[in-house]
C-alpha positions as CSV (number, residue, x, y, z in Angstrom):
1,M,0.0,0.0,0.0
2,R,1.3,3.4,-0.9
3,G,1.5,6.1,1.7
4,I,3.7,8.8,3.3
5,S,6.2,7.4,5.7
6,V,6.4,9.1,9.1
7,D,9.3,8.4,11.4
8,S,8.3,7.0,14.8
9,G,9.5,10.1,16.7
10,A,7.3,12.4,14.7
11,K,4.4,10.0,15.0
12,Y,4.6,9.9,18.7
13,A,5.2,13.7,18.9
14,N,2.1,14.3,16.8
15,R,0.1,11.9,19.0
16,A,1.3,13.6,22.1
17,E,0.4,17.0,20.6
18,R,-3.1,15.7,19.8
19,L,-3.5,14.4,23.3
20,R,-2.3,17.7,24.7
21,I,-4.8,19.6,22.6
22,L,-7.6,17.2,23.6
23,G,-6.7,17.7,27.2
24,V,-6.7,21.4,26.9
25,T,-10.0,21.4,25.1
26,L,-11.6,19.1,27.7
27,V,-10.3,21.3,30.5
28,S,-11.5,24.4,28.7
29,V,-15.0,23.0,28.2
30,V,-15.2,22.2,31.9
31,A,-13.9,25.7,32.7
32,A,-16.5,27.3,30.4
33,M,-19.2,25.2,32.1
34,A,-17.9,26.4,35.5
35,Y,-17.9,30.0,34.3
36,A,-21.4,29.7,33.0
37,A,-22.6,28.3,36.3
38,E,-20.7,30.8,38.5
39,D,-20.7,34.0,36.4
40,T,-24.3,34.5,35.9
41,V,-24.4,38.3,35.8
42,S,-27.1,39.9,37.9
43,A,-27.5,43.5,39.2
44,K,-27.4,43.6,43.0
45,R,-28.3,47.3,42.8
46,V,-28.8,50.0,40.2
47,I,-28.4,53.5,41.6
48,E,-29.4,56.6,39.7
49,I,-26.7,59.3,39.7
50,G,-28.1,62.0,37.5
51,E,-28.8,63.2,33.9
52,V,-25.9,63.5,31.5
53,W,-24.9,65.0,28.2
54,S,-25.7,62.5,25.3
55,G,-24.9,64.5,22.2
56,H,-21.6,62.6,21.7
57,S,-19.7,59.9,23.6
58,V,-16.9,61.1,26.0
59,G,-15.4,59.1,28.8
60,F,-16.5,59.4,32.4
61,C,-14.7,58.1,35.5
62,L,-15.8,55.8,38.4
63,Y,-13.4,55.5,41.3
64,T,-14.0,53.5,44.5
65,A,-11.9,54.3,47.6
66,A,-13.8,52.6,50.5
67,P,-15.8,53.8,52.3
68,Y,-16.5,56.3,49.5
69,Q,-17.2,56.1,45.8
70,Y,-16.7,58.9,43.3
71,V,-18.0,59.6,39.8
72,A,-16.8,62.4,37.4
73,Y,-19.0,63.1,34.4
74,Y,-20.5,65.8,32.2
75,D,-24.1,66.7,33.3
76,A,-27.1,67.5,31.1
77,N,-25.7,71.0,30.6
78,R,-22.3,69.6,29.6
79,A,-20.7,70.9,32.8
80,L,-18.0,68.9,34.5
81,T,-19.6,67.3,37.7
82,V,-18.2,65.2,40.5
83,A,-20.5,63.2,42.7
84,M,-19.7,61.0,45.8
85,R,-21.5,58.7,48.1
86,R,-20.7,56.3,51.0
87,L,-20.8,52.7,49.8
88,E,-23.7,51.8,52.1
89,S,-25.8,54.8,50.9
90,E,-27.7,55.5,47.6
91,E,-27.6,59.3,48.1
92,W,-25.1,61.4,46.2
93,S,-23.6,64.7,47.0
94,R,-22.1,66.6,44.1
95,I,-20.3,69.7,42.9
96,V,-20.5,71.3,39.4
97,L,-17.1,72.6,38.3
98,P,-16.4,75.6,36.0
99,E,-15.6,73.4,32.9
100,R,-17.9,72.6,30.0
101,V,-17.2,69.9,27.4
102,N,-17.3,70.7,23.7
103,W,-17.7,68.2,20.8
104,D,-14.2,66.6,21.2
105,S,-14.3,63.0,22.5
106,H,-10.7,63.3,23.7
107,H,-12.0,65.5,26.5
108,Y,-12.7,62.6,28.9
109,V,-12.4,63.1,32.6
110,T,-10.3,61.2,35.1
111,L,-10.2,61.1,38.9
112,A,-8.0,59.6,41.7
113,V,-7.7,59.8,45.5
114,D,-4.3,60.1,47.1
115,Q,-2.9,58.3,50.2
116,N,-4.3,61.0,52.5
117,G,-7.8,61.0,50.9
118,F,-7.6,64.2,48.8
119,V,-9.5,64.0,45.6
120,H,-7.8,64.9,42.3
121,V,-9.7,65.6,39.0
122,S,-8.4,66.3,35.5
123,G,-9.8,66.3,32.0
124,N,-11.6,68.3,29.3
125,M,-8.3,68.7,27.3
126,H,-7.0,68.1,23.8
127,S,-3.9,70.2,23.4
128,D,-5.3,72.6,25.9
129,P,-4.0,74.3,29.0
130,L,-4.0,72.0,32.0
131,V,-7.3,71.5,33.7
132,Y,-6.8,70.2,37.3
133,F,-8.8,70.4,40.5
134,R,-7.9,69.2,44.0
135,S,-9.9,69.0,47.2
136,S,-8.8,71.1,50.1
137,E,-10.3,68.5,52.5
138,P,-9.9,64.7,52.4
139,F,-12.7,62.7,50.8
140,D,-14.8,65.8,50.2
141,V,-15.6,66.8,46.6
142,S,-17.4,69.9,47.8
143,T,-14.0,71.4,48.5
144,L,-12.6,70.8,45.0
145,E,-10.6,73.9,43.8
146,R,-9.0,74.7,40.5
147,M,-5.2,74.5,40.6
148,E,-3.6,76.7,38.0
149,S,-0.6,74.4,37.5
150,M,1.1,71.2,38.7
151,V,4.8,71.8,38.0
152,G,4.5,74.8,35.7
153,P,6.4,74.1,32.4
154,D,4.9,72.0,29.6
155,E,1.3,72.4,30.7
156,K,-0.1,74.5,27.8
157,K,-1.0,71.8,25.4
158,V,-2.2,68.9,27.5
159,T,-3.9,65.7,26.3
160,Y,-4.5,62.2,27.7
161,P,-4.3,62.9,31.5
162,Q,-3.9,59.7,33.5
163,F,-3.5,59.2,37.3
164,L,-1.4,56.2,38.4
165,T,0.1,55.0,41.6
166,D,3.7,53.8,41.9
167,S,4.9,50.9,44.0
168,N,5.0,53.2,47.1
169,G,1.4,54.3,46.7
170,D,2.4,57.8,45.5
171,L,0.1,59.4,42.9
172,I,1.6,59.8,39.4
173,F,0.2,62.1,36.7
174,F,1.1,60.9,33.1
175,Y,0.2,63.1,30.2
176,R,1.2,64.4,26.7
177,D,2.2,67.9,26.0
178,G,2.0,69.0,22.4
179,K,-0.1,67.5,19.6
180,S,-0.4,64.4,17.5
181,G,2.8,64.0,15.5
182,D,4.7,66.4,17.7
183,G,4.4,65.8,21.4
184,V,6.3,64.5,24.5
185,Q,5.0,62.4,27.4
186,L,5.7,63.6,30.9
187,L,5.4,62.1,34.4
188,N,4.7,64.0,37.6
189,R,4.8,62.7,41.2
190,Y,2.7,64.0,44.1
191,N,3.9,64.3,47.6
192,A,0.8,63.7,49.7
193,N,2.5,65.2,52.8
194,T,3.5,68.5,51.3
195,N,0.7,68.7,48.6
196,V,3.4,69.4,46.0
197,W,3.8,68.0,42.5
198,T,7.3,67.5,41.0
199,R,8.7,65.9,37.9
200,L,9.3,62.2,38.4
201,I,12.0,62.4,35.8
202,T,13.5,65.6,34.6
203,E,13.2,64.8,30.9
204,P,10.3,63.5,28.9
205,L,9.6,59.7,29.0
206,F,8.9,59.8,25.2
207,D,10.0,62.3,22.6
208,G,9.0,61.9,18.9
209,L,11.8,64.3,17.9
210,G,9.2,66.5,16.1
211,R,8.5,63.8,13.6
212,V,6.1,61.5,15.3
213,S,4.3,61.2,18.7
214,C,3.9,58.3,21.1
215,Y,0.5,56.7,22.0
216,P,1.2,54.7,25.2
217,E,-1.1,52.2,27.0
218,G,-0.3,51.6,30.7
219,P,1.9,51.4,32.6
220,V,0.6,48.1,34.2
221,L,2.1,46.7,37.3
222,G,2.9,43.1,36.7
223,P,3.3,40.0,39.0
224,D,7.1,40.5,38.6
225,G,7.0,43.9,40.4
226,Y,7.8,45.7,37.1
227,F,5.6,48.4,35.5
228,H,5.0,47.4,31.9
229,L,4.3,49.9,29.1
230,V,3.4,49.4,25.5
231,W,3.0,52.1,22.7
232,V,2.8,52.9,19.1
233,W,4.3,55.8,17.2
234,R,2.1,58.0,14.9
235,V,3.3,60.3,12.1
236,H,0.4,62.8,12.3
237,G,-3.3,63.0,13.3
238,G,-4.3,60.3,10.8
239,C,-4.9,57.1,12.8
240,E,-3.7,55.0,9.8
241,T,-0.1,56.2,10.5
242,N,0.3,54.2,13.7
243,H,3.3,52.0,13.4
244,H,6.1,50.1,15.3
245,L,4.6,48.4,18.3
246,S,7.0,48.9,21.2
247,Y,7.5,48.0,24.9
248,A,9.5,48.9,28.0
249,K,9.5,48.0,31.6
250,S,10.6,49.7,34.9
251,K,10.7,49.0,38.6
252,D,10.2,52.7,39.5
253,M,8.9,54.4,36.4
254,V,12.2,56.3,36.3
255,H,14.7,53.7,34.9
256,W,13.3,52.0,31.8
257,E,14.6,48.9,29.9
258,S,13.7,46.7,27.0
259,S,12.2,43.2,27.4
260,A,15.8,41.9,27.3
261,G,16.9,44.1,30.2
262,V,18.8,46.6,28.0
263,P,18.5,50.2,29.4
264,A,16.2,52.2,27.2
265,G,17.7,55.6,27.9
266,L,15.6,58.7,28.2
267,P,13.8,60.1,26.5
268,I,12.7,57.1,24.5
269,T,12.7,58.0,20.8
270,P,11.7,56.3,17.6
271,E,15.4,55.8,17.0
272,N,15.5,53.1,19.8
273,K,15.2,49.8,18.0
274,A,15.8,47.6,21.1
275,V,12.2,48.3,22.4
276,I,10.4,47.3,19.2
277,V,8.0,44.3,19.6
278,D,6.6,44.2,16.1
279,P,7.7,46.6,13.3
280,V,4.1,47.0,12.0
281,P,4.3,49.6,9.2
282,V,2.1,52.6,8.5
283,E,-1.3,51.5,7.3
284,G,-0.6,48.1,8.7
285,G,-4.0,47.8,10.5
286,M,-2.7,48.7,14.0
287,I,-4.4,51.4,16.1
288,N,-3.6,53.1,19.4
289,E,-5.9,52.2,22.3
290,S,-6.0,48.5,21.1
291,T,-2.6,47.8,22.4
292,V,-2.6,46.2,25.8
293,V,-0.4,44.4,28.3
294,G,-1.3,41.1,30.0
295,F,0.4,38.1,31.5
296,D,0.3,34.3,31.2
297,G,0.2,31.7,34.0
298,S,4.0,31.9,34.3
299,G,4.0,35.7,34.7
300,R,5.4,36.2,31.2
301,V,4.4,39.5,29.5
302,I,2.0,39.3,26.6
303,V,1.4,42.4,24.4
304,S,-1.9,42.2,22.5
305,Y,-2.8,44.2,19.4
306,H,-4.4,43.9,16.0
307,K,-3.0,44.3,12.5
308,F,-3.5,43.0,9.0
309,D,-2.5,39.5,8.2
310,A,-0.8,38.4,4.9
311,S,-4.2,38.4,3.2
312,G,-5.1,41.9,4.4
313,F,-7.6,40.8,7.1
314,T,-7.6,42.3,10.6
315,Q,-6.4,39.7,13.2
316,I,-5.7,39.8,16.9
317,Y,-2.1,39.0,17.7
318,N,-0.4,38.2,21.0
319,A,3.3,38.8,21.4
320,R,4.9,37.0,24.4
321,N,8.2,37.7,25.9
322,E,10.0,34.4,25.8
323,N,13.5,34.6,27.3
324,G,14.0,38.2,26.3
325,T,12.7,37.9,22.7
326,W,9.2,38.4,21.3
327,A,7.4,35.4,20.0
328,I,4.4,36.6,17.9
329,Y,1.2,34.4,17.7
330,Q,-1.8,35.0,15.5
331,T,-4.8,34.4,17.8
332,S,-7.8,35.1,15.7
333,N,-8.7,33.7,12.2
334,W,-11.2,36.1,10.8
335,D,-12.0,37.1,7.2
336,Y,-12.9,40.7,7.8
337,R,-10.8,43.8,7.1
338,W,-11.1,47.0,9.2
339,Y,-9.3,49.8,7.5
340,F,-9.3,53.2,9.3
341,S,-7.9,56.5,8.4
342,G,-8.1,60.2,9.2
343,G,-8.2,62.3,12.4
344,G,-10.7,62.7,15.2
345,T,-12.1,60.1,17.6
346,I,-13.5,57.0,15.9
347,E,-15.4,54.0,17.1
348,N,-13.4,50.8,17.3
349,E,-14.9,48.1,15.0
350,I,-12.5,45.5,16.4
351,D,-11.1,45.6,19.9
352,L,-9.4,43.4,22.4
353,G,-8.6,43.0,26.1
354,P,-5.4,41.9,27.8
355,V,-4.6,38.2,28.4
356,T,-5.5,37.4,32.0
357,V,-5.2,34.3,34.2
358,G,-8.6,33.0,35.4
359,A,-9.3,31.6,38.8
360,D,-8.7,28.0,37.5
361,G,-5.4,29.0,35.8
362,Q,-6.9,29.2,32.3
363,L,-5.7,32.1,30.0
364,L,-8.7,34.3,29.1
365,Q,-9.0,37.2,26.6
366,G,-11.9,39.4,25.7
367,Y,-12.6,40.6,22.2
368,K,-15.1,42.6,20.1
369,H,-15.9,42.1,16.4
370,P,-18.6,43.5,14.1
371,R,-19.6,40.1,12.9
372,H,-18.8,37.9,16.0
373,G,-19.9,40.3,18.7
374,Q,-18.3,40.3,22.1
375,G,-16.9,37.2,23.7
376,V,-14.2,35.7,25.8
377,W,-11.6,33.2,24.6
378,V,-9.9,30.5,26.6
379,L,-6.5,30.4,25.1
380,D,-4.1,27.5,24.8
381,E,-1.1,28.4,27.0
382,A,1.5,27.2,24.4
383,T,0.0,28.5,21.1
384,L,-2.2,31.4,22.4
385,K,-4.9,30.3,20.1
386,P,-8.6,30.0,21.2
387,V,-9.7,26.5,22.3
388,T,-13.1,27.6,23.7
389,T,-15.3,30.7,23.1
390,F,-18.2,31.9,25.2
391,L,-20.2,35.0,25.7
392,G,-18.8,38.0,27.6
393,G,-19.3,41.7,28.1
394,T,-22.7,43.3,27.5
395,Q,-24.1,40.2,25.8
396,L,-24.6,38.8,29.3
397,L,-26.9,41.6,30.4
398,G,-29.8,41.4,27.9
399,V,-32.0,44.5,27.9
400,S,-29.4,46.6,29.8
401,A,-27.1,46.3,26.7
402,V,-29.8,47.8,24.4
403,P,-30.4,51.6,24.2
404,Q,-33.6,52.6,25.8
405,T,-33.6,56.2,24.6
406,K,-36.2,56.8,21.8
407,F,-33.7,58.6,19.6
408,S,-32.1,57.2,16.5
409,G,-28.5,56.1,16.6
410,M,-28.0,56.0,20.4
411,A,-25.4,53.7,21.9
412,V,-24.9,52.2,25.4
413,R,-21.7,53.3,27.2
414,W,-20.1,51.5,30.1
415,K,-17.2,52.5,32.3
416,A,-15.4,50.1,34.7
417,D,-14.3,51.1,38.2
418,T,-10.7,52.4,38.2
419,G,-10.5,52.4,42.0
420,A,-9.9,49.7,44.5
421,T,-12.9,47.4,44.4
422,P,-12.2,44.0,46.1
423,P,-12.1,41.4,43.3
424,E,-14.1,38.8,45.3
425,G,-17.1,41.1,45.9
426,P,-19.6,42.8,43.6
427,Q,-18.1,44.9,40.8
428,F,-19.2,48.4,39.9
429,F,-19.8,49.9,36.5
430,L,-21.3,53.1,35.1
431,R,-23.9,52.9,32.4
432,W,-25.4,55.7,30.2
433,E,-26.5,56.3,26.7
434,A,-25.1,58.7,24.1
435,Q,-24.6,59.3,20.4
436,P,-21.5,57.6,19.1
437,V,-18.2,59.6,18.7
438,N,-18.3,61.8,15.5
439,R,-14.6,62.5,14.8
440,D,-14.9,65.4,17.3
441,R,-17.4,67.3,15.0
442,E,-20.5,69.1,16.1
443,R,-24.0,67.5,15.4
444,K,-26.9,69.6,14.4
445,T,-29.5,67.4,16.1
446,I,-29.0,66.7,19.8
447,P,-30.8,64.0,21.8
448,P,-32.2,64.7,25.2
449,P,-30.1,64.0,28.3
450,T,-29.9,60.4,29.5
451,S,-29.7,58.8,32.9
452,L,-26.3,57.9,34.3
453,K,-26.6,54.8,36.5
454,L,-24.3,52.9,38.8
455,Y,-24.5,49.1,38.4
456,E,-23.4,46.9,41.3
457,L,-23.1,43.5,39.6
458,N,-22.7,40.0,41.1
459,G,-20.9,37.4,39.0
460,A,-19.3,40.0,36.8
461,G,-16.2,38.0,35.9
462,L,-17.0,37.4,32.2
463,F,-18.8,40.7,32.0
464,D,-15.6,42.4,33.1
465,L,-13.5,40.4,30.7
466,G,-15.7,41.2,27.8
467,M,-15.8,44.8,28.8
468,S,-12.0,44.9,29.0
469,C,-11.9,45.2,25.2
470,I,-13.8,48.5,25.2
471,H,-11.2,51.2,25.6
472,D,-11.7,54.6,27.4
473,G,-15.0,53.2,28.7
474,Y,-17.3,54.4,26.0
475,F,-16.4,52.4,22.9
476,E,-19.1,49.8,22.3
């Protein structure tokens, strides 16, 4: 009988691989059944917060710092508003601040509470002078006051404000000064005892040398004690010009190095080739926001992103740091191409979340796709390919995921808690309805205000995983 001869070593290797895949699949099916049984999402409480602007989508902020909870948003009159409550209460106190949002969806708002309980608020900026408020009394939003500066220099063209905490619990402020294609990223540190901000590092963390600008995601504190940061470079305001996925890590957010441990030097510029993960070219299908850091069961870093495959279809890729070098795995296998271009805020057709380790040790990753909806993959640890897929995100909530406003084109927006919610208890999310982003352009017809609600959810594990692929909280 004719056939293809296979040496015995290869035969047994193939059999072992088939058994390994079968084992992973069986374990994943059991895991999925367990998730289905344990992660039935239900609303423990739904608390009304107030009416909000709905003419376009812009990011709000939810921050839990027990025993208080804070929400920063734009009210029905487009005014920046900060509300607070005690966790056992459903009554909110609030303050309306002297800031009003325009049509730019970059003008999201962010909030944090420092070690001594003082509340910090920033937002409503896109290459604008710094907008920053701080409370004069701990845990009390009614005492929020405008601060004219943090450090002083490089605060006239601020975008992408972000509050972080370092390994000592100190508050860090990360932002861009400049504009798309010509900006620098800066880090400030807050001394909670003296109420003074200073530069964490004297020079910028990133500098595009006047040719490009950096779009970072993170830093994320990993199980290894390092802060992990991923970014793309962009030539100008056109989102199609994102290129060269890159990565660095740091113990203190001051001294940065490549995945191989080579000092990155500051500022990090596009000339530094040691930090490149994947040299995705301009118009290669990669977009800022959809670049995230996660970890596998061994604590190895995984950078997730999407780009075009050899056939021109958009695929999700996971790049894992394996012994100091990047091994790149194609995770999805879709026959759909999402091409994007131009400036202004756009809706993400395809999005992804970081790889995380589930309670049973399985690798999980959320995704969003225009044809396949929202879901969660269980990934094979070795190949980072899906072995099981099940519902996640807003598909678990039924009617709450569908716009209730009787106005054409509305979308449901969610925002996860950025504070310190205990992972074993109920999870908190904001929900409201608004028109989609519109490349930061004005609309002539404006819908009525909608209700901003706080959802306290039980069994929110898969909901949270599915939501993790919706960046800035308002992309759906």
